[in-house]
N, CA, C and O atoms as a DFTB+ gen file, in Angstrom:
420 C
 N C O
     1  1       5.471      -4.907      29.914
     2  2       5.484      -5.558      28.753
     3  2       4.148      -5.293      27.855
     4  3       3.058      -5.598      28.339
     5  1       4.215      -4.803      26.727
     6  2       3.344      -4.199      25.891
     7  2       2.848      -6.032      25.554
     8  3       3.550      -6.921      26.036
     9  1       1.837      -6.318      24.861
    10  2       1.062      -7.449      24.777
    11  2       0.832      -7.441      23.181
    12  3       0.178      -6.724      22.425
    13  1       1.653      -8.545      23.014
    14  2       2.064      -8.596      21.461
    15  2       0.956     -10.299      20.636
    16  3       0.696     -11.493      20.786
    17  1       0.821      -9.573      20.132
    18  2      -0.326     -10.743      19.319
    19  2       0.326     -11.207      17.550
    20  3       1.044     -10.689      16.695
    21  1      -0.333     -12.278      17.705
    22  2       0.025     -12.602      16.801
    23  2      -1.148     -12.610      15.093
    24  3      -1.997     -13.501      15.122
    25  1      -1.155     -12.042      14.271
    26  2      -2.406     -11.770      13.572
    27  2      -2.294     -12.159      11.942
    28  3      -1.165     -11.881      11.537
    29  1      -3.090     -12.682      10.974
    30  2      -3.500     -12.585       9.537
    31  2      -4.010     -11.168       9.032
    32  3      -5.025     -10.521       9.287
    33  1      -2.824     -10.920       8.150
    34  2      -3.105      -9.496       7.732
    35  2      -4.372      -9.483       6.472
    36  3      -4.816      -8.470       5.933
    37  1      -4.843     -11.100       6.163
    38  2      -6.019     -11.088       5.366
    39  2      -7.293     -10.877       6.054
    40  3      -8.353     -10.750       5.440
    41  1      -7.184     -10.835       7.445
    42  2      -8.218     -10.710       8.533
    43  2      -8.358      -9.604       8.698
    44  3      -9.373      -9.192       9.260
    45  1      -7.444      -8.822       8.289
    46  2      -7.490      -7.101       9.611
    47  2      -8.654      -6.184       8.715
    48  3      -9.457      -5.358       9.150
    49  1      -8.451      -6.614       7.410
    50  2      -8.736      -5.598       6.707
    51  2     -10.111      -6.162       5.272
    52  3      -9.897      -7.045       4.442
    53  1     -11.332      -5.389       5.379
    54  2     -12.233      -6.133       4.550
    55  2     -12.022      -5.038       2.848
    56  3     -11.365      -4.031       2.587
    57  1     -12.892      -5.850       2.103
    58  2     -12.787      -4.866       1.213
    59  2     -14.096      -4.600       1.343
    60  3     -14.888      -5.201       2.069
    61  1     -14.452      -3.132       0.191
    62  2     -15.919      -2.591       0.550
    63  2     -15.839      -2.131      -0.934
    64  3     -14.894      -1.686      -1.585
    65  1     -17.314      -2.416      -1.305
    66  2     -17.601      -2.182      -2.800
    67  2     -17.564      -0.599      -3.100
    68  3     -18.164       0.186      -2.367
    69  1     -16.755      -0.139      -4.326
    70  2     -16.307       0.967      -4.841
    71  2     -15.759       1.842      -3.806
    72  3     -16.061       3.035      -3.775
    73  1     -14.879       1.247      -2.860
    74  2     -13.854       1.821      -2.368
    75  2     -12.746       1.867      -2.179
    76  3     -12.082       1.256      -3.017
    77  1     -11.867       2.642      -0.928
    78  2     -10.427       2.279      -0.628
    79  2     -10.480       2.597       0.657
    80  3     -11.095       3.462       1.281
    81  1      -9.692       1.707       0.969
    82  2      -9.744       1.556       2.976
    83  2      -8.741       1.620       3.660
    84  3      -7.848       1.814       2.836
    85  1      -8.488       1.599       4.220
    86  2      -7.018       2.017       4.892
    87  2      -6.979       1.442       6.121
    88  3      -7.993       0.868       6.518
    89  1      -6.180       1.476       6.681
    90  2      -6.021       1.040       8.492
    91  2      -4.730       1.038       8.737
    92  3      -3.990       0.428       7.965
    93  1      -4.322       1.567       9.609
    94  2      -2.741       2.270       9.859
    95  2      -2.694       1.344      10.808
    96  3      -3.659       0.999      11.490
    97  1      -1.222       0.775      10.910
    98  2      -1.252       0.088      11.640
    99  2       0.645       0.250      12.805
   100  3       1.061      -0.314      13.817
   101  1       1.034       0.994      12.149
   102  2       1.907       1.751      12.883
   103  2       1.737       3.331      12.168
   104  3       1.727       3.559      10.958
   105  1       1.600       4.397      13.345
   106  2       2.190       5.556      12.882
   107  2       3.393       6.709      13.786
   108  3       2.515       7.406      14.294
   109  1       3.799       6.903      13.943
   110  2       5.395       7.226      14.487
   111  2       5.924       7.974      13.594
   112  3       6.057       7.880      12.374
   113  1       6.324       9.047      14.691
   114  2       7.082      10.362      13.341
   115  2       8.240       9.363      13.133
   116  3       9.040       9.711      14.002
   117  1       8.698       8.483      12.578
   118  2       9.797       7.910      12.137
   119  2       9.561       7.470      10.745
   120  3      10.233       7.589       9.720
   121  1       7.744       6.609      11.148
   122  2       7.130       5.766       9.648
   123  2       6.057       5.460      10.361
   124  3       5.625       5.553      11.510
   125  1       5.590       4.829       8.683
   126  2       4.551       4.356       9.043
   127  2       4.269       3.014       8.774
   128  3       4.985       2.727       7.815
   129  1       3.490       1.852       9.163
   130  2       2.690       0.806       8.029
   131  2       1.343       1.450       8.404
   132  3       0.863       2.141       9.303
   133  1       0.892       0.714       6.950
   134  2      -0.457       1.183       6.660
   135  2      -1.107       0.011       5.865
   136  3      -0.393      -0.402       4.951
   137  1      -2.313      -0.617       6.018
   138  2      -2.975      -1.416       5.440
   139  2      -3.771      -1.036       4.358
   140  3      -4.325      -0.002       4.732
   141  1      -4.207      -1.353       2.996
   142  2      -5.510      -0.843       2.457
   143  2      -5.585      -2.021       1.441
   144  3      -4.815      -2.864       0.981
   145  1      -7.314      -1.551       1.279
   146  2      -7.840      -2.488       0.448
   147  2      -8.253      -1.470      -0.783
   148  3      -8.541      -0.289      -0.592
   149  1      -8.239      -2.060      -1.974
   150  2      -9.038      -1.286      -2.903
   151  2     -10.139      -1.985      -4.066
   152  3      -9.544      -2.586      -4.960
   153  1     -11.423      -1.989      -4.161
   154  2     -12.013      -2.603      -4.609
   155  2     -11.477      -2.468      -6.258
   156  3     -10.576      -1.689      -6.567
   157  1     -12.265      -3.463      -7.379
   158  2     -11.396      -3.569      -8.689
   159  2     -11.869      -1.833      -8.808
   160  3     -12.572      -1.130      -8.082
   161  1     -10.974      -1.511     -10.318
   162  2     -11.203       0.028     -10.621
   163  2     -10.763       1.418      -9.429
   164  3     -10.782       2.643      -9.545
   165  1     -10.505       0.777      -8.658
   166  2     -10.323       1.837      -7.341
   167  2      -8.673       2.285      -7.677
   168  3      -7.853       1.730      -8.408
   169  1      -8.542       3.643      -6.746
   170  2      -7.175       3.425      -7.316
   171  2      -6.742       5.373      -6.380
   172  3      -7.720       5.948      -5.904
   173  1      -5.508       5.998      -6.276
   174  2      -5.001       6.337      -5.859
   175  2      -4.365       7.771      -7.035
   176  3      -3.683       7.502      -8.024
   177  1      -4.630       8.755      -6.784
   178  2      -4.467       9.615      -7.951
   179  2      -2.792       9.832      -7.918
   180  3      -2.218       9.491      -6.884
   181  1      -1.994      10.398      -9.037
   182  2      -0.446      10.513      -9.027
   183  2      -0.495      11.366      -7.725
   184  3      -1.456      12.050      -7.372
   185  1       1.077      11.174      -6.845
   186  2       0.897      12.507      -6.428
   187  2       2.796      11.916      -5.593
   188  3       3.221      10.773      -5.761
   189  1       3.140      12.393      -5.236
   190  2       4.462      11.992      -4.260
   191  2       4.897      12.580      -2.523
   192  3       4.709      13.662      -1.967
   193  1       5.465      11.445      -2.117
   194  2       6.013      12.157      -0.967
   195  2       8.171      12.321      -0.808
   196  3       9.068      12.223      -1.646
   197  1       8.161      12.594       0.674
   198  2       9.440      13.035       0.422
   199  2      10.114      11.627       0.887
   200  3      11.336      11.743       0.980
   201  1       9.690      10.496       1.162
   202  2      10.038       9.558       1.603
   203  2       9.708       8.645       0.803
   204  3       8.666       8.610       0.149
   205  1      11.044       7.426       0.811
   206  2      10.693       6.131      -0.005
   207  2       9.592       5.305       0.761
   208  3       9.099       5.631       1.841
   209  1       9.318       4.288       0.096
   210  2       7.836       3.804       0.065
   211  2       7.775       2.766      -0.595
   212  3       7.575       2.816      -1.809
   213  1       7.963       1.401       0.181
   214  2       7.170      -0.168       0.110
   215  2       6.050      -0.419       0.188
   216  3       5.332      -0.040       1.113
   217  1       5.646      -1.181      -0.870
   218  2       4.436      -1.564      -1.393
   219  2       4.408      -3.477      -0.949
   220  3       4.777      -4.320      -1.767
   221  1       4.085      -3.707      -0.048
   222  2       4.185      -5.252       0.147
   223  2       2.323      -5.638      -0.622
   224  3       1.323      -5.111      -0.134
   225  1       2.262      -6.585      -1.794
   226  2       1.213      -7.002      -2.155
   227  2       0.576      -8.606      -1.046
   228  3       1.253      -9.634      -1.095
   229  1      -0.512      -8.566      -0.301
   230  2      -0.922      -9.899       0.049
   231  2      -1.693     -10.083      -0.890
   232  3      -1.689     -11.237      -1.320
   233  1      -2.572      -9.153      -1.532
   234  2      -4.327      -9.826      -2.553
   235  2      -4.139      -9.152      -3.452
   236  3      -3.775      -7.977      -3.398
   237  1      -4.396      -9.902      -4.588
   238  2      -5.077      -9.306      -6.022
   239  2      -3.822      -8.356      -6.630
   240  3      -2.739      -8.180      -6.072
   241  1      -4.159      -7.916      -7.636
   242  2      -3.050      -7.633      -8.567
   243  2      -2.995      -5.973      -9.081
   244  3      -4.042      -5.843      -9.713
   245  1      -2.365      -4.834      -9.099
   246  2      -2.754      -3.453      -9.188
   247  2      -1.786      -3.198     -10.424
   248  3      -1.092      -4.141     -10.806
   249  1      -1.709      -1.990     -11.054
   250  2      -0.983      -1.177     -11.625
   251  2      -0.519      -0.013     -11.087
   252  3      -1.098       1.036     -11.370
   253  1       0.568      -0.018     -10.250
   254  2       1.435       1.023     -10.251
   255  2       2.346       1.712     -10.800
   256  3       3.416       1.131     -10.975
   257  1       2.235       3.097     -11.230
   258  2       2.971       3.629     -12.127
   259  2       3.695       4.791     -11.151
   260  3       3.172       5.708     -10.518
   261  1       5.287       4.340     -11.294
   262  2       6.102       5.330     -11.113
   263  2       6.510       5.936     -11.895
   264  3       6.807       5.290     -12.900
   265  1       6.768       7.408     -11.954
   266  2       7.531       8.109     -12.819
   267  2       6.904       7.862     -14.436
   268  3       7.474       7.822     -15.526
   269  1       6.031       7.775     -14.194
   270  2       5.115       7.564     -15.914
   271  2       5.629       6.174     -16.243
   272  3       5.503       5.886     -17.433
   273  1       6.004       5.539     -15.717
   274  2       6.486       3.880     -15.906
   275  2       5.317       2.639     -15.284
   276  3       5.399       2.043     -14.211
   277  1       4.741       2.565     -15.853
   278  2       3.574       1.388     -15.276
   279  2       4.319      -0.021     -15.003
   280  3       5.325      -0.498     -15.528
   281  1       3.644      -0.412     -14.205
   282  2       4.682      -1.908     -12.842
   283  2       2.934      -3.188     -12.673
   284  3       1.762      -2.865     -12.482
   285  1       3.281      -3.949     -12.773
   286  2       2.080      -4.459     -12.817
   287  2       2.408      -5.208     -10.891
   288  3       3.584      -5.400     -10.583
   289  1       1.719      -5.410     -10.239
   290  2       2.200      -6.166      -9.186
   291  2       1.216      -6.806      -8.548
   292  3       0.112      -6.261      -8.577
   293  1       1.338      -7.924      -7.920
   294  2       0.332      -9.379      -7.663
   295  2       1.130      -9.634      -6.587
   296  3       2.318      -9.413      -6.350
   297  1      -0.505     -10.569      -5.480
   298  2       0.153     -11.142      -4.062
   299  2       1.296     -11.732      -4.610
   300  3       1.459     -12.229      -5.725
   301  1       2.459     -11.541      -3.181
   302  2       3.370     -11.860      -2.540
   303  2       4.459     -11.024      -3.271
   304  3       5.632     -11.374      -3.148
   305  1       4.142      -9.951      -4.015
   306  2       5.603      -8.834      -4.377
   307  2       5.623      -8.065      -4.326
   308  3       4.503      -7.601      -4.537
   309  1       6.555      -7.128      -4.069
   310  2       6.655      -6.041      -3.390
   311  2       7.125      -4.780      -4.450
   312  3       7.640      -5.318      -5.431
   313  1       7.128      -3.648      -4.561
   314  2       7.851      -2.429      -4.830
   315  2       8.248      -1.372      -4.042
   316  3       7.617      -0.971      -3.064
   317  1       9.322      -0.897      -4.466
   318  2       9.536      -0.087      -3.536
   319  2      10.009       1.737      -4.421
   320  3      11.009       2.071      -5.058
   321  1       8.542       2.631      -3.972
   322  2       8.521       3.944      -4.805
   323  2       9.657       4.634      -3.874
   324  3       9.815       4.476      -2.664
   325  1      10.388       5.423      -4.748
   326  2      11.513       6.237      -4.672
   327  2      10.924       7.448      -4.166
   328  3       9.935       8.024      -4.618
   329  1      11.639       7.777      -3.173
   330  2      11.456       9.656      -2.621
   331  2      11.026      10.459      -3.525
   332  3      11.418       9.998      -4.597
   333  1      10.272      11.672      -3.747
   334  2      10.049      12.403      -4.252
   335  2       9.506      12.129      -5.951
   336  3       9.108      13.005      -6.720
   337  1       9.621      10.780      -6.213
   338  2       8.990      10.367      -7.894
   339  2       7.345      10.470      -7.572
   340  3       6.776      10.061      -6.560
   341  1       6.797      11.088      -8.645
   342  2       5.605      10.925      -8.779
   343  2       5.013       9.610      -8.704
   344  3       5.830       8.834      -9.199
   345  1       3.908       8.942      -8.293
   346  2       2.929       7.667      -8.063
   347  2       1.928       7.761      -8.153
   348  3       1.371       8.808      -7.820
   349  1       1.084       6.442      -8.766
   350  2      -0.291       6.395      -8.932
   351  2      -0.391       4.935      -8.640
   352  3       0.623       4.238      -8.632
   353  1      -1.458       4.495      -8.424
   354  2      -1.691       3.270      -8.200
   355  2      -3.360       2.778      -8.489
   356  3      -4.232       3.167      -7.713
   357  1      -3.721       1.845      -9.739
   358  2      -5.222       1.306      -9.978
   359  2      -5.183       0.251      -9.750
   360  3      -4.125      -0.270     -10.101
   361  1      -6.321      -0.798      -8.998
   362  2      -6.570      -1.871      -8.648
   363  2      -6.839      -2.235      -9.903
   364  3      -7.741      -1.678     -10.529
   365  1      -5.900      -3.471     -10.571
   366  2      -7.075      -4.238     -11.517
   367  2      -7.728      -5.539     -11.436
   368  3      -8.325      -6.227     -12.265
   369  1      -7.414      -5.696     -10.067
   370  2      -8.757      -6.649      -9.416
   371  2      -8.571      -6.154      -8.365
   372  3      -7.693      -5.299      -8.250
   373  1      -9.470      -6.613      -7.117
   374  2      -9.757      -6.478      -5.548
   375  2      -8.094      -6.995      -5.198
   376  3      -7.622      -8.132      -5.227
   377  1      -7.540      -5.873      -4.913
   378  2      -6.529      -5.820      -4.164
   379  2      -5.728      -5.043      -2.910
   380  3      -5.881      -3.827      -2.795
   381  1      -4.933      -5.725      -2.040
   382  2      -4.677      -5.644      -0.652
   383  2      -3.286      -4.946      -0.793
   384  3      -2.813      -4.929      -1.930
   385  1      -2.349      -4.187       0.533
   386  2      -1.030      -4.140       0.103
   387  2      -1.060      -3.357       1.138
   388  3      -1.832      -2.450       1.449
   389  1      -0.021      -3.856       1.707
   390  2       0.749      -3.148       3.103
   391  2       1.810      -2.300       2.410
   392  3       2.555      -2.592       1.474
   393  1       1.632      -0.703       3.410
   394  2       2.899       0.327       2.963
   395  2       3.638       0.842       4.141
   396  3       3.217       1.234       5.229
   397  1       4.662       0.760       3.736
   398  2       5.574       1.141       4.660
   399  2       6.400       1.906       4.079
   400  3       7.095       1.719       3.081
   401  1       6.227       3.261       5.129
   402  2       7.356       4.301       4.671
   403  2       7.893       4.479       6.159
   404  3       7.407       4.419       7.288
   405  1       9.149       4.731       5.588
   406  2      10.205       5.524       6.585
   407  2      10.773       6.858       6.446
   408  3      11.457       7.285       5.517
   409  1      10.370       7.486       7.560
   410  2      10.707       8.745       7.492
   411  2      11.790       9.422       8.222
   412  3      11.827      10.118       9.237
   413  1      12.732       8.958       7.306
   414  2      14.292       8.929       7.454
   415  2      14.790       9.674       6.537
   416  3      14.366       9.462       5.401
   417  1      15.642      10.568       6.687
   418  2      16.638      11.088       5.795
   419  2      18.316      10.665       5.717
   420  3      19.050      11.204       4.889
């Protein structure tokens, strides 16, 4: 049996000044779960993926733009980024999120 741990998301990833930090929790052919932390004003440029992606915010606030429409998300909220829709992200303040991507069609 594999060892099971209870952990706190807030403690799994620190902020780094002027940077975006990521940590993969699950990386399988069927999908990924990745934690990200963004310093204020950091972000990800516009891109798209062939799979739906769910973002859960566990600290801070960010603007997520999906197909040219801005959405402000903050701690405790989630948003789904549909497959093939261009999206980008900018941290409005220090921001942490969990990205869940299911790679099944």
